C-alpha positions as CSV (number, residue, x, y, z in Angstrom):
1,D,-0.2,0.0,-0.2
2,L,2.9,2.3,0.9
3,A,4.7,1.9,-2.2
4,V,1.5,2.5,-4.8
5,A,0.8,5.5,-2.4
6,T,4.5,6.5,-3.1
7,N,4.0,5.8,-6.8
8,A,0.7,7.9,-7.4
9,A,2.6,11.2,-5.3
10,F,5.2,10.5,-7.3
11,H,3.7,11.1,-10.4
12,A,1.3,13.7,-9.1
13,K,4.5,15.6,-8.5
14,V,5.4,15.2,-12.2
15,M,1.9,16.9,-12.9
16,E,2.6,19.6,-11.1
17,L,5.8,20.1,-12.0
18,A,4.3,19.8,-16.3
19,G,2.3,22.6,-15.0
20,N,-1.5,20.5,-16.1
21,V,-3.5,21.4,-13.3
22,V,-6.0,20.1,-15.6
23,L,-4.2,16.4,-16.2
24,A,-3.3,16.8,-11.8
25,E,-6.8,16.9,-10.9
26,L,-8.5,14.2,-13.4
27,A,-5.3,11.5,-12.2
28,G,-6.2,12.6,-8.5
29,Q,-9.7,11.5,-9.6
30,V,-8.9,8.1,-11.7
31,D,-6.1,7.1,-8.7
32,R,-9.1,7.1,-5.8
33,R,-11.1,4.7,-8.3
34,V,-8.7,2.5,-9.9
35,R,-6.3,2.3,-6.8
36,W,-7.4,-1.7,-6.8
37,Y,-5.8,-1.8,-10.5
38,Y,-2.3,-0.1,-9.3
39,T,-1.9,-2.8,-5.8
40,P,-1.5,-6.2,-7.6
41,V,0.8,-4.4,-10.5
42,A,2.9,-3.0,-8.0
43,R,4.0,-5.9,-6.9
44,Q,4.9,-6.7,-10.1
45,R,6.5,-3.7,-11.3
46,G,8.1,-2.9,-8.4
47,T,12.0,-2.7,-9.0
48,Q,11.4,-1.7,-13.1
49,S,9.3,0.9,-12.2
50,W,11.5,2.8,-10.0
51,I,14.3,2.1,-12.4
52,E,11.7,3.9,-14.8
53,H,10.7,7.0,-12.6
54,R,14.6,7.6,-11.8
55,A,15.0,8.3,-15.8
56,L,12.1,10.3,-15.6
57,I,13.2,12.6,-13.0
58,A,16.6,12.4,-14.9
59,A,15.1,13.6,-17.9
60,I,13.6,16.5,-16.4
61,S,16.0,18.0,-14.7
62,S,18.1,17.8,-17.6
63,R,15.1,19.5,-19.3
64,D,15.0,16.9,-21.9
65,E,11.1,17.1,-23.1
66,R,11.7,14.9,-25.4
67,R,13.9,11.5,-23.7
68,A,11.1,12.8,-20.8
69,T,7.8,12.1,-23.1
70,E,9.1,8.5,-24.0
71,V,10.3,7.5,-20.5
72,M,6.9,8.1,-19.7
73,R,5.3,6.9,-22.7
74,A,6.9,3.5,-21.6
75,H,6.6,3.1,-18.3
76,T,2.9,4.1,-19.1
77,E,2.6,1.3,-21.6
78,H,5.0,-1.3,-19.4
79,T,2.2,-1.1,-16.1
80,R,-0.4,-1.4,-18.7
81,E,1.3,-4.3,-20.1
82,T,1.6,-6.7,-16.8
83,Y,-1.9,-5.5,-16.2
84,H,-3.2,-7.4,-18.8
85,R,-0.2,-10.4,-18.7
86,R,-1.6,-10.2,-15.1
87,E,-5.9,-10.7,-16.1
88,E,-4.7,-13.1,-18.8
89,A,-2.6,-15.8,-16.3
C-alpha cells in the first residue's frame, strides 16, 4: 500500500511540475477510483517501475522534454502490459 501511495504521489508531482493542472486533477480522481488496479501491478513492477521513475527524473532534471515523454509513455505502457498479462494468467 505504501508503494502504491508513493507511486501516486510521484506521478502527481510530475504533473504538478509539468504545470498541467487539469491532468493533475483528473489523475487524482482516477487514482482514488482505481487504486485496486495499481496494487497488484506494483508488486510485479516494483523495482523496474522505480528504475523508470529515476529515468524520468533524469530527463526532467536535464530539461529533456523529448526523453521525458518517451520514458513516461514507455512506463505507462509497461504498467498496462503487466496488468493485462496478470489478467490473462
